[in-house]
C-alpha positions in Angstrom: 27.3 -12.3 -14.7 27.7 -11.9 -11.0 27.3 -14.8 -8.6 24.2 -13.7 -6.7 23.4 -14.4 -3.1 19.8 -13.3 -2.7 19.7 -13.1 1.0 22.6 -12.7 3.5 21.2 -11.3 6.7 17.8 -10.9 8.4 16.7 -8.5 11.2 13.5 -8.0 13.0 12.1 -4.9 14.7 8.6 -5.0 16.2 6.2 -2.3 17.5 3.0 -3.0 19.4 0.9 -3.6 16.3 3.3 -3.7 13.4 6.4 -5.8 12.6 9.4 -4.8 10.5 11.9 -7.2 9.0 14.9 -6.6 6.9 17.2 -8.6 4.7 20.4 -7.6 2.9 20.3 -8.3 -0.9 23.6 -8.9 -2.7 24.3 -7.0 -5.9 23.2 -8.7 -9.1 22.7 -8.2 -12.8 19.0 -8.0 -13.8 17.9 -8.7 -17.4 16.1 -5.7 -18.8 16.1 -6.4 -22.6 16.1 -10.1 -23.4 16.3 -9.5 -27.2 19.4 -7.4 -27.0 20.9 -9.2 -24.0 21.0 -6.0 -21.9 21.4 -6.1 -18.1 21.1 -3.5 -15.3 23.3 -3.7 -12.2 21.2 -3.8 -9.0 23.6 -2.7 -6.2 23.7 -4.2 -2.8 20.8 -2.9 -0.7 18.4 -3.7 2.1 14.9 -4.9 1.5 12.5 -4.0 4.3 9.2 -5.8 4.9 6.7 -4.1 7.1 3.7 -6.1 8.4 0.9 -3.6 9.0 -1.9 -4.1 11.5 -4.2 -1.5 13.1 -3.1 2.1 13.0 -3.3 2.6 16.7 0.2 2.7 18.3 -0.5 4.2 21.7 1.9 2.4 24.0 5.3 2.3 22.3 4.7 4.3 19.2 6.6 3.8 16.0 9.8 5.7 16.8 12.1 2.7 16.6 10.6 1.4 13.4 10.6 4.8 11.6 14.1 5.6 12.9 15.3 2.3 11.2 13.5 3.1 8.0 14.7 6.7 7.9 18.3 5.5 8.0 17.8 3.6 4.7 20.0 4.2 1.7 18.9 5.4 -1.7 18.7 1.8 -3.1 16.8 0.2 -0.3 13.3 -1.0 -0.9 10.1 -1.2 1.2 7.4 -3.9 1.1 4.1 -3.2 3.0 2.1 -6.4 3.9 -1.3 -5.0 4.8 -3.9 -6.7 6.9 -5.6 -3.7 8.5 -9.0 -2.5 9.5 -7.6 1.0 9.6 -7.2 3.3 12.6 -5.6 6.7 13.3 -5.2 8.8 10.1 -2.3 10.8 11.6 -0.3 7.6 12.0 -1.1 6.7 8.4 0.2 10.1 7.3 3.5 9.3 8.9 3.7 6.3 6.6 3.0 8.6 3.7 5.7 11.0 4.7 8.2 8.1 5.1 7.4 6.8 1.6 7.7 10.3 0.1 11.0 11.0 1.8 12.9 7.6 1.9 11.2 5.1 -0.4 9.7 7.2 -3.3 9.4 4.9 -6.3 10.6 1.9 -4.4 7.5 0.8 -2.4 5.5 -2.3 -3.0 2.3 -3.1 -1.1 0.6 -6.5 -0.7 -3.1 -6.6 0.3 -2.9 -9.7 2.5 -5.8 -9.9 3.2 -7.8 -6.8 4.1 -7.3 -3.1 3.7 -10.1 -0.9 5.1 -10.1 2.9 5.8 -6.5 3.9 6.6 -5.3 0.4 5.5 -6.8 1.1 2.1 -5.1 4.5 1.8 -1.8 3.0 2.7 -2.2 0.4 0.0 -2.8 3.2 -2.5 0.4 5.0 -1.5 2.6 2.2 -2.9 4.1 2.3 -6.4 3.4 -1.4 -7.1 0.2 -2.8 -5.5 -0.3 -6.5 -5.3 -3.5 -8.3 -4.3 -4.6 -11.9 -3.9 -7.7 -13.8 -5.2 -9.8 -13.0 -2.1 -8.3 -9.6 -1.0 -10.8 -7.3 0.5 -10.8 -3.5 0.3 -12.9 -0.5 1.5 -12.8 3.3 1.2 -14.8 5.5 3.5 -14.5 8.9 5.1 -12.7 9.5 8.3 -14.4 9.8 11.7 -13.3 11.2 15.0 -14.0 13.8 17.6 -12.5 16.9 19.3 -12.8 18.5 22.8 -12.0 21.9 24.2 -13.6 25.4 24.4 -16.4 26.3 22.0 -14.4 28.5 19.7 -11.6 26.1 19.5 -13.9 23.2 18.6 -15.3 25.1 15.6 -11.9 26.2 14.3 -10.3 22.8 14.8 -13.2 20.9 13.1 -13.1 23.3 10.1 -9.3 23.0 9.7 -9.2 19.2 10.2 -11.9 18.6 7.7 -10.2 20.7 5.0 -6.8 19.2 5.7 -7.9 15.5 5.8 -10.2 15.9 2.8 -7.3 17.3 0.8 -5.1 14.4 1.9 -7.7 11.8 1.0 -8.4 13.5 -2.4 -4.7 13.5 -3.4 -4.4 9.7 -2.7 -7.8 8.6 -4.0 -9.0 11.0 -6.7 -5.7 12.3 -8.2 -4.7 8.7 -8.9 -8.1 8.0 -10.5 -9.2 5.4 -8.0 -12.5 7.2 -7.4 -14.2 9.8 -9.5 -14.7 13.3 -8.1 -18.4 12.5 -7.8 -17.8 9.2 -6.0 -15.4 11.0 -3.7 -18.0 13.6 -2.8 -20.4 10.8 -2.1 -17.8 9.2 0.2 -17.5 12.5 2.1 -21.2 12.3 3.0 -21.2 8.7 4.1 -20.9 6.4 1.1 -18.6 3.3 1.7 -16.9 1.7 -1.3 -16.3 -2.0 -0.9 -14.2 -3.7 -3.6 -13.1 -7.2 -4.4 -10.1 -8.2 -6.5 -11.8 -7.8 -9.8 -13.0 -4.3 -9.0 -9.5 -3.3 -7.7 -8.0 -4.4 -11.0 -10.6 -2.6 -13.1 -10.0 0.6 -11.2 -6.2 0.4 -11.4 -5.9 0.3 -7.6 -4.3 -3.1 -7.9 -1.4 -3.4 -10.4 -0.7 -7.1 -10.0 -2.4 -10.3 -8.7 -0.9 -13.4 -7.2 -2.8 -16.4 -8.6 -2.0 -20.0 -8.6 1.6 -19.4 -7.6 2.2 -16.8 -10.2 2.3 -13.0 -10.1 0.5 -11.5 -13.1 -0.6 -8.0 -14.1 -4.0 -6.7 -13.3 -4.9 -6.7 -17.0 -3.8 -10.3 -17.4 -6.0 -11.2 -14.4 -9.1 -9.5 -15.9 -8.5 -11.3 -19.2 -8.1 -14.6 -17.4 -11.3 -14.4 -15.4 -13.2 -13.2 -18.5 -11.9 -16.2 -20.4 -13.0 -18.5 -17.6 -16.5 -17.1 -17.7 -16.7 -17.7 -21.4 -15.6 -21.3 -21.0 -18.3 -21.9 -18.3 -21.0 -20.4 -20.6 -19.8 -22.6 -23.5 -20.1 -25.7 -21.3 -23.7 -24.8 -20.5 
């Protein structure tokens, strides 16, 4: 067994609306099979924690932050701590590209405490998705505008609508978070508001932090179902 130092170095890198922190994690042996006493070596790596606010970086942009993350190694991990009303879809797509390129299969998102619009989509991009007892979530269609010559307006609106609807569909419908019918309703104006229970039922949340413990979404649903039964029995 290796002597583990869980944290050796911290760094901070801020943008105008988001904050990035990193820490170096020493190598360690992780138990993967308790019955057979099997361990897996987790090599030394960096753990990045990105606090996400509004997707609206107009002053400084996210060049410094994304440059740091693009220099990550194959073993580095990314945590997204989301408290966002949403914002620019195109900025959100940069996060998507970053995850696909540099942190595929190694991204965890925490819904602390709201994820609306683009904030909701970012949460859905992660491999592991953790919520809290009172996390708040909302899907809706994009909104925006264009300007230019008449012919350009028509072409751009048609292209943007097709492109963005495809992007939303891949993240929301392909993963089973909304049905095709619900998605079509969303495109014509339906908003979908969800609490922690609904997020767990739909599989959007994979884990819940409750009373100092991280449990699976299935365990959480069983727990609240059991609590309701006890309340009914007392009555």
